[in-house]
C-alpha positions as CSV (number, residue, x, y, z in Angstrom):
1,M,-75.8,-88.4,-111.7
2,S,-74.1,-91.1,-109.7
3,L,-70.8,-92.7,-110.9
4,R,-71.3,-95.4,-113.6
5,I,-68.5,-97.7,-114.6
6,Y,-68.3,-100.2,-117.5
7,N,-67.9,-103.6,-116.0
8,T,-66.0,-106.1,-118.3
9,L,-67.7,-108.9,-116.4
10,S,-71.2,-107.8,-117.1
11,R,-70.4,-106.0,-120.4
12,A,-72.5,-103.1,-119.3
13,L,-72.4,-99.7,-117.6
14,E,-73.3,-100.1,-113.9
15,D,-74.0,-97.7,-111.1
16,F,-71.0,-97.9,-108.7
17,V,-71.7,-98.4,-105.0
18,P,-68.7,-99.4,-102.9
19,L,-69.0,-102.6,-100.9
20,E,-68.0,-100.6,-97.8
21,P,-69.8,-97.2,-97.6
22,G,-67.4,-94.3,-98.4
23,H,-64.3,-96.6,-99.0
24,V,-63.2,-98.0,-102.4
25,R,-60.7,-100.9,-102.5
26,M,-59.0,-101.1,-105.9
27,Y,-56.3,-103.4,-107.4
28,V,-54.5,-102.8,-110.7
29,C,-52.0,-105.1,-112.2
30,G,-48.7,-103.4,-112.4
31,M,-45.3,-103.7,-114.1
32,T,-43.1,-106.7,-114.7
33,V,-39.8,-105.0,-113.9
34,Y,-37.2,-106.3,-116.3
35,D,-36.9,-103.3,-118.6
36,L,-38.0,-99.7,-119.0
37,C,-41.7,-98.9,-119.2
38,H,-43.2,-98.1,-122.6
39,V,-46.1,-95.9,-123.7
40,G,-48.6,-98.8,-123.3
41,H,-47.6,-98.9,-119.6
42,A,-48.0,-95.1,-119.4
43,R,-51.5,-95.4,-120.8
44,N,-52.5,-98.0,-118.2
45,T,-51.0,-96.1,-115.2
46,V,-52.3,-92.7,-116.2
47,A,-55.8,-94.2,-116.8
48,F,-56.0,-95.7,-113.3
49,D,-54.3,-92.7,-111.7
50,V,-57.2,-90.7,-113.0
51,V,-59.7,-93.3,-111.7
52,Q,-58.4,-93.0,-108.2
53,R,-58.1,-89.2,-108.4
54,W,-61.8,-89.0,-109.4
55,L,-62.9,-91.4,-106.7
56,K,-61.1,-89.2,-104.2
57,A,-62.6,-86.0,-105.7
58,S,-66.0,-87.6,-105.3
59,G,-65.4,-87.8,-101.5
60,L,-64.4,-91.4,-101.3
61,R,-61.5,-92.9,-99.4
62,V,-59.4,-95.1,-101.7
63,T,-57.1,-98.0,-100.9
64,F,-55.3,-98.5,-104.1
65,V,-53.0,-101.4,-104.7
66,R,-50.7,-101.6,-107.8
67,N,-48.5,-104.6,-107.7
68,I,-44.9,-105.1,-108.9
69,T,-44.0,-108.5,-110.5
70,D,-40.4,-109.0,-109.6
71,I,-40.0,-112.6,-110.4
72,D,-40.8,-114.4,-113.7
73,D,-39.0,-116.1,-116.6
74,K,-38.2,-112.8,-118.4
75,I,-36.7,-111.3,-115.3
76,I,-34.6,-114.4,-114.6
77,R,-33.3,-114.5,-118.2
78,R,-32.5,-110.8,-118.2
79,A,-30.7,-111.0,-114.9
80,V,-28.6,-114.0,-116.1
81,D,-27.8,-112.2,-119.4
82,N,-26.7,-109.1,-117.5
83,G,-24.7,-111.0,-115.0
84,E,-26.5,-109.5,-112.1
85,T,-28.8,-110.9,-109.3
86,V,-32.5,-111.0,-109.8
87,R,-32.9,-108.5,-106.9
88,G,-30.3,-106.2,-108.3
89,L,-32.1,-106.1,-111.7
90,T,-35.6,-105.6,-110.2
91,D,-34.5,-102.9,-107.7
92,R,-32.9,-101.0,-110.5
93,M,-35.9,-101.3,-112.8
94,I,-38.3,-100.3,-110.0
95,G,-36.3,-97.1,-109.6
96,E,-36.5,-96.4,-113.3
97,M,-40.2,-97.1,-113.3
98,Y,-40.9,-94.6,-110.6
99,R,-38.7,-92.0,-112.3
100,D,-41.0,-92.2,-115.3
101,F,-44.2,-92.4,-113.3
102,D,-43.2,-89.4,-111.2
103,A,-42.5,-87.4,-114.3
104,L,-46.0,-88.2,-115.6
105,G,-47.6,-87.0,-112.3
106,I,-48.8,-90.5,-111.4
107,E,-49.6,-90.5,-107.7
108,R,-48.1,-93.3,-105.7
109,P,-50.6,-96.1,-104.8
110,T,-51.5,-96.9,-101.2
111,H,-49.5,-100.1,-101.5
112,D,-47.1,-101.2,-104.3
113,P,-46.4,-104.8,-103.1
114,R,-43.5,-106.8,-104.6
115,A,-44.6,-110.4,-105.5
116,T,-41.5,-111.9,-103.8
117,D,-42.7,-110.6,-100.5
118,F,-45.9,-112.7,-100.7
119,V,-44.7,-116.2,-101.6
120,P,-46.0,-117.7,-98.3
121,Q,-49.5,-116.4,-99.1
122,M,-49.2,-117.8,-102.6
123,L,-48.3,-121.2,-101.3
124,D,-51.3,-121.1,-98.9
125,I,-53.7,-120.6,-101.9
126,V,-52.0,-123.4,-103.8
127,R,-52.5,-125.8,-100.8
128,T,-56.1,-124.7,-100.5
129,L,-56.8,-125.3,-104.2
130,E,-55.1,-128.7,-104.0
131,G,-57.2,-129.6,-101.0
132,R,-60.4,-128.6,-102.9
133,G,-59.4,-130.8,-105.9
134,L,-58.8,-127.8,-108.2
135,A,-55.0,-128.3,-108.4
136,Y,-52.8,-131.3,-109.0
137,R,-49.1,-132.0,-108.9
138,A,-47.1,-132.8,-112.0
139,G,-43.6,-133.7,-110.8
140,T,-42.3,-130.6,-108.9
141,D,-44.9,-128.3,-110.6
142,V,-48.5,-127.7,-109.4
143,N,-51.1,-127.0,-112.0
144,Y,-54.6,-125.6,-111.9
145,A,-57.3,-127.9,-113.3
146,V,-59.3,-125.4,-115.4
147,R,-62.2,-127.7,-116.3
148,R,-62.9,-128.4,-112.6
149,F,-63.9,-124.7,-112.0
150,P,-67.5,-124.1,-113.2
151,G,-67.2,-120.4,-113.9
152,Y,-64.1,-120.4,-116.1
153,G,-64.5,-118.1,-119.1
154,K,-67.1,-115.8,-117.6
155,L,-64.8,-112.7,-117.9
156,S,-63.7,-113.3,-121.5
157,G,-67.2,-114.5,-122.4
158,K,-65.9,-117.7,-124.0
159,S,-66.7,-121.3,-123.3
160,L,-63.9,-123.7,-122.5
161,D,-64.2,-125.3,-125.9
162,E,-64.0,-121.9,-127.6
163,L,-60.9,-121.0,-125.5
164,H,-59.3,-124.3,-126.3
165,A,-59.9,-123.9,-130.1
166,G,-59.3,-120.1,-130.4
167,E,-56.3,-119.4,-128.2
168,R,-52.7,-120.4,-128.6
169,V,-52.4,-122.3,-125.4
170,A,-49.0,-123.8,-124.6
171,V,-49.1,-127.5,-123.9
172,A,-46.6,-128.4,-121.2
173,E,-45.6,-131.9,-120.3
174,G,-47.5,-133.1,-117.2
175,K,-50.6,-131.0,-117.9
176,D,-54.0,-132.9,-117.9
177,D,-55.4,-130.3,-120.3
178,P,-53.7,-127.6,-122.4
179,L,-55.8,-124.9,-120.8
180,D,-54.4,-125.8,-117.3
181,F,-51.9,-123.3,-116.0
182,V,-49.1,-123.5,-113.5
183,L,-49.4,-122.3,-109.9
184,W,-46.0,-123.4,-108.7
185,K,-43.0,-124.0,-110.9
186,G,-40.3,-126.4,-109.7
187,A,-36.8,-125.0,-109.9
188,K,-34.8,-126.1,-113.0
189,P,-31.1,-127.0,-112.9
190,G,-28.9,-123.9,-113.3
191,E,-31.5,-121.4,-112.3
192,P,-30.3,-118.7,-109.9
193,Q,-30.6,-119.4,-106.2
194,D,-32.4,-116.0,-105.6
195,A,-35.1,-117.2,-108.0
196,Q,-36.1,-120.1,-105.8
197,W,-38.2,-120.6,-102.6
198,P,-38.6,-123.7,-100.4
199,S,-42.0,-125.3,-100.4
200,A,-43.8,-128.6,-99.7
201,Y,-43.5,-129.3,-103.5
202,G,-39.7,-128.7,-103.5
203,A,-37.7,-125.6,-104.4
204,G,-39.3,-123.4,-107.0
205,R,-41.2,-120.1,-107.7
206,P,-44.8,-119.0,-108.1
207,G,-46.6,-118.9,-111.4
208,W,-47.4,-115.5,-112.7
209,H,-51.2,-115.6,-112.1
210,I,-51.1,-116.7,-108.5
211,E,-49.1,-113.6,-107.6
212,C,-52.0,-111.2,-108.0
213,S,-54.5,-113.5,-106.2
214,A,-52.2,-113.5,-103.2
215,M,-51.3,-109.8,-103.1
216,A,-54.9,-108.7,-103.7
217,G,-56.3,-111.0,-101.1
218,A,-53.7,-110.1,-98.5
219,L,-54.1,-106.3,-98.9
220,L,-57.7,-105.8,-99.9
221,G,-59.6,-108.9,-98.7
222,T,-61.1,-111.8,-100.6
223,T,-63.7,-109.5,-102.3
224,F,-63.0,-105.9,-103.3
225,D,-64.5,-103.2,-105.4
226,I,-62.5,-102.7,-108.6
227,H,-59.9,-104.8,-110.4
228,G,-58.1,-103.1,-113.3
229,G,-55.6,-103.7,-115.9
230,G,-54.9,-103.6,-119.7
231,A,-57.3,-105.3,-122.1
232,D,-54.6,-107.8,-122.9
233,L,-54.9,-109.2,-119.4
234,T,-58.6,-110.1,-119.6
235,F,-57.5,-113.6,-120.9
236,P,-55.8,-115.5,-119.6
237,H,-54.4,-113.5,-116.6
238,H,-57.6,-112.1,-115.1
239,E,-59.6,-115.2,-116.0
240,N,-57.0,-117.3,-114.1
241,E,-57.1,-114.9,-111.2
242,I,-60.8,-115.4,-110.9
243,A,-60.4,-119.2,-111.1
244,Q,-57.7,-119.2,-108.4
245,S,-59.2,-116.7,-105.9
246,E,-62.9,-117.8,-106.2
247,G,-61.9,-121.4,-106.3
248,A,-60.0,-121.0,-103.1
249,H,-62.3,-118.7,-101.2
250,G,-65.7,-119.3,-102.7
251,V,-66.7,-115.6,-103.1
252,P,-66.4,-113.2,-106.0
253,L,-62.9,-111.7,-106.4
254,A,-64.0,-108.2,-107.6
255,K,-67.2,-106.4,-108.0
256,V,-66.2,-104.4,-111.1
257,W,-63.6,-105.3,-113.7
258,M,-62.1,-102.4,-115.7
259,H,-59.7,-102.7,-118.7
260,N,-58.0,-99.9,-120.6
261,G,-57.6,-100.1,-124.4
262,F,-54.4,-100.7,-126.4
263,V,-51.9,-98.2,-127.7
264,N,-51.6,-98.8,-131.4
265,V,-48.8,-97.9,-133.9
266,D,-49.8,-98.2,-137.5
267,N,-53.0,-100.0,-136.4
268,E,-51.1,-102.6,-134.6
269,K,-50.9,-103.1,-130.8
270,M,-47.8,-101.6,-129.3
271,S,-45.9,-104.2,-127.4
272,K,-42.3,-105.3,-126.6
273,S,-42.9,-108.7,-128.2
274,L,-43.7,-107.1,-131.5
275,G,-40.8,-104.7,-131.3
276,N,-42.9,-101.6,-132.2
277,F,-42.8,-99.9,-128.8
278,F,-41.6,-96.6,-127.6
279,T,-40.3,-96.3,-124.0
280,I,-41.6,-93.5,-121.8
281,R,-38.0,-92.3,-121.6
282,D,-37.8,-92.1,-125.5
283,V,-41.0,-90.0,-125.6
284,L,-39.9,-87.7,-122.7
285,A,-36.7,-87.0,-124.5
286,R,-38.8,-85.2,-127.2
287,Y,-42.0,-84.1,-125.4
288,D,-42.7,-82.8,-122.0
289,A,-44.4,-85.1,-119.5
290,Q,-47.6,-83.0,-119.4
291,T,-48.0,-83.4,-123.1
292,L,-47.8,-87.2,-122.9
293,R,-50.3,-87.3,-120.1
294,F,-52.6,-84.9,-121.9
295,F,-52.3,-87.0,-125.1
296,I,-53.4,-90.1,-123.1
297,L,-56.4,-88.3,-121.5
298,R,-57.8,-86.9,-124.7
299,A,-58.9,-90.5,-125.5
300,H,-61.4,-92.5,-123.4
301,Y,-59.5,-95.1,-121.3
302,R,-61.4,-98.0,-123.0
303,S,-60.8,-96.8,-126.6
304,P,-57.7,-97.5,-128.7
305,L,-55.0,-94.8,-128.5
306,N,-53.2,-94.2,-131.8
307,Y,-49.6,-93.1,-131.1
308,S,-47.8,-90.8,-133.5
309,D,-45.6,-87.7,-133.5
310,V,-48.5,-85.9,-135.3
311,H,-50.9,-86.6,-132.4
312,L,-48.4,-85.7,-129.8
313,D,-47.6,-82.4,-131.6
314,D,-51.3,-81.6,-131.7
315,A,-51.7,-82.5,-128.0
316,R,-48.8,-80.2,-127.1
317,G,-50.3,-77.3,-129.0
318,A,-53.7,-77.8,-127.4
319,L,-52.3,-78.0,-123.9
320,R,-50.3,-74.8,-124.5
321,R,-53.6,-73.0,-125.3
322,L,-54.9,-74.0,-121.8
323,Y,-51.7,-72.8,-120.2
324,T,-51.8,-69.6,-122.2
325,A,-55.2,-68.7,-120.7
326,L,-53.8,-69.2,-117.2
327,D,-50.7,-67.1,-118.1
328,A,-52.9,-64.2,-119.3
329,V,-55.2,-64.3,-116.2
330,P,-53.5,-65.4,-113.0
331,P,-55.8,-67.9,-111.3
332,A,-57.4,-67.3,-108.0
333,Q,-57.3,-70.0,-105.3
334,V,-60.8,-71.6,-105.5
335,A,-62.6,-74.6,-104.1
336,I,-64.6,-76.4,-106.8
337,D,-68.3,-75.7,-106.6
338,W,-69.8,-78.7,-108.4
339,A,-73.0,-76.8,-109.0
340,Q,-71.1,-74.2,-111.2
341,P,-72.1,-74.9,-114.8
342,H,-68.6,-75.8,-116.1
343,A,-67.8,-77.9,-113.0
344,A,-71.2,-79.7,-113.3
345,R,-70.5,-80.6,-116.9
346,F,-67.0,-81.8,-116.0
347,K,-68.5,-83.9,-113.2
348,A,-71.2,-85.4,-115.5
349,A,-68.4,-86.4,-117.9
350,M,-66.3,-88.1,-115.3
351,D,-69.3,-89.8,-113.7
352,N,-70.0,-91.4,-117.0
353,D,-67.3,-94.1,-116.9
354,F,-64.4,-91.6,-116.4
355,G,-65.1,-89.7,-119.6
356,T,-61.9,-87.7,-119.9
357,P,-62.4,-86.5,-123.5
358,E,-65.6,-84.7,-122.5
359,A,-64.0,-83.4,-119.3
360,V,-61.1,-82.0,-121.4
361,A,-63.6,-80.4,-123.7
362,V,-65.0,-78.6,-120.6
363,L,-61.5,-77.3,-119.9
364,F,-61.3,-75.7,-123.3
365,E,-64.8,-74.1,-122.9
366,L,-63.6,-72.7,-119.6
367,A,-60.3,-71.4,-121.1
368,G,-62.4,-69.6,-123.7
369,E,-64.5,-68.0,-120.9
370,V,-61.3,-67.0,-119.2
371,N,-60.0,-65.3,-122.3
372,R,-63.2,-63.4,-122.7
373,S,-64.0,-62.5,-119.1
374,R,-60.4,-62.1,-117.8
375,S,-61.8,-63.5,-114.5
376,P,-59.3,-64.8,-112.0
377,Q,-62.1,-66.9,-110.5
378,Q,-62.8,-68.7,-113.8
379,A,-59.0,-69.1,-114.3
380,G,-58.9,-70.6,-110.8
381,L,-61.6,-73.1,-111.6
382,L,-59.8,-74.0,-114.8
383,K,-56.7,-74.8,-112.8
384,A,-58.6,-76.7,-110.1
385,L,-60.5,-78.9,-112.6
386,G,-57.3,-79.5,-114.5
387,G,-55.8,-80.6,-111.2
388,V,-58.4,-83.4,-110.9
389,L,-56.9,-84.9,-114.0
390,G,-53.3,-84.2,-113.0
391,L,-53.0,-81.3,-115.5
392,L,-52.3,-77.5,-115.4
393,Q,-50.5,-77.4,-112.1
394,E,-47.2,-76.0,-113.4
395,E,-46.5,-72.3,-113.3
396,P,-47.9,-71.2,-116.7
397,R,-45.1,-68.9,-117.8
398,A,-42.4,-71.5,-116.8
399,Y,-44.3,-74.1,-118.8
400,L,-44.7,-72.0,-121.8
401,Q,-41.0,-71.0,-121.8
402,A,-39.8,-74.5,-121.2
403,G,-37.8,-75.8,-124.1
404,A,-35.9,-72.5,-124.4
405,A,-33.5,-73.3,-121.5
406,A,-30.5,-73.1,-123.8
407,V,-31.2,-69.4,-124.5
408,D,-30.1,-66.9,-121.9
409,E,-33.2,-65.1,-120.5
410,S,-31.2,-61.9,-120.0
411,W,-30.3,-61.9,-123.7
412,I,-34.0,-62.4,-124.6
413,A,-34.9,-59.4,-122.4
414,E,-32.2,-57.4,-124.2
415,R,-33.6,-58.3,-127.6
416,I,-37.2,-57.5,-126.5
417,A,-35.9,-54.1,-125.3
418,A,-34.1,-53.5,-128.6
419,R,-37.3,-54.4,-130.5
420,A,-39.3,-52.0,-128.3
421,A,-36.8,-49.2,-129.0
422,A,-37.0,-49.9,-132.8
423,K,-40.8,-49.8,-132.7
424,Q,-40.6,-46.5,-130.7
425,A,-38.3,-45.1,-133.5
426,R,-40.8,-46.4,-136.1
427,D,-38.0,-48.7,-137.5
428,F,-40.4,-51.5,-138.1
429,A,-38.0,-53.4,-140.3
430,A,-35.5,-53.6,-137.4
431,A,-38.3,-54.6,-135.0
432,D,-39.4,-57.4,-137.3
433,A,-35.7,-58.5,-137.6
434,V,-35.5,-58.9,-133.8
435,R,-38.8,-61.0,-133.8
436,A,-37.4,-63.2,-136.6
437,E,-34.0,-63.5,-134.8
438,L,-35.8,-64.7,-131.6
439,L,-38.1,-67.1,-133.6
440,A,-35.0,-68.7,-135.2
441,R,-33.8,-69.4,-131.6
442,G,-37.2,-71.0,-130.7
443,I,-38.6,-67.9,-129.0
444,V,-42.1,-66.6,-129.8
445,L,-43.0,-63.1,-128.7
446,K,-46.5,-62.2,-127.4
447,D,-47.6,-58.6,-127.5
448,S,-50.4,-57.3,-125.3
449,A,-51.5,-54.1,-123.6
450,A,-49.4,-55.1,-120.6
451,G,-46.3,-55.4,-122.7
452,T,-44.3,-58.1,-124.5
453,T,-43.8,-61.6,-123.1
454,W,-42.2,-64.7,-124.7
455,E,-42.6,-68.4,-124.8
456,A,-40.9,-71.4,-126.4
457,A,-42.1,-72.2,-129.8
458,A,-44.4,-75.2,-129.8
């Protein structure tokens, strides 16, 4: 089966064929770097990390661009409130972002452009749109005239009248229509100098939407294969990107539009604006990064993801079962044979719109086979398939023992030896007391024909 992807633009699963044979060009909207990333951001970045991993595993070359928005109103306000420069704030937050992403095993994109490095390209697009009658000046601002672009609404599937009536659209002074959006924002009195750029329209800064059109066009070309982002970006951000890019260049912006689902807390979307968010840093203080990644991948990228400690605890226990199979049977180094039955089912799942829930189910089938057969080859396949998803690459014993770092390993070894001596003397009460003592310290003993091992309690 060839790869099929759900295209938001067509609202259908489509066979995916790159525009350039063997090479996929993909753009994903990245972070606005004014604060720490939350679990919603983790969901987005893990989802598209797996997309690019599977494209590569399928033998394709991938040019992956994930932008960084390092100038907007929120960033300026935060920098002023903190008494620091805009660049100082964004440099610091980019470092914190990559600290979280690296912990989650998210591979670096081919390019991670900062918006502020592409202001000249943004101004070129604004001038082109103005020359084509799709943009107009309003004082020191430049706005996009939405009703002059015939295709507006095709991504969200709504007519202009529906969008006007159904969305809360800010009406700014100088706009011809409330749906119009800003391409260039004139500088306001008192705004920091490092938040302003010279232009033919006067000093100012780009609007949010124009940033992605400029960066995508500069790094991937006027038409590319995949444009991704969170479902909340479908309208207005991605709709406006289409209007800008296609209005300026006269060709489709992206062949396939992909959107990941929301993270919900108590059936309400997680977001900073609602105040119901958990930062990645908060979660990693309580759960290991592999557990968070595994929790995200157990759900399909387009479905809602319900966040709770109960679900994370369940994910941690399930992931430990996979690592336990690899701990019991050391994996051989294997190259994946996609004709092998487990690998073939894994591939079929991933080729069906990156079906990670079904792919994870195959990992559990394979772990069961490893436990029955004790085959290093099967264990090697389990590890290799897990690696395609960015999972199961840690040393199994180290992973299973993580969380018990505060307990001296030599002391654990002494207590295990004491328990063995008690069992040898048939003093089973003393042996049970040692097991209970270790369990109270978060240590679980595992007895087998090869001897006794231990791991941290889940």
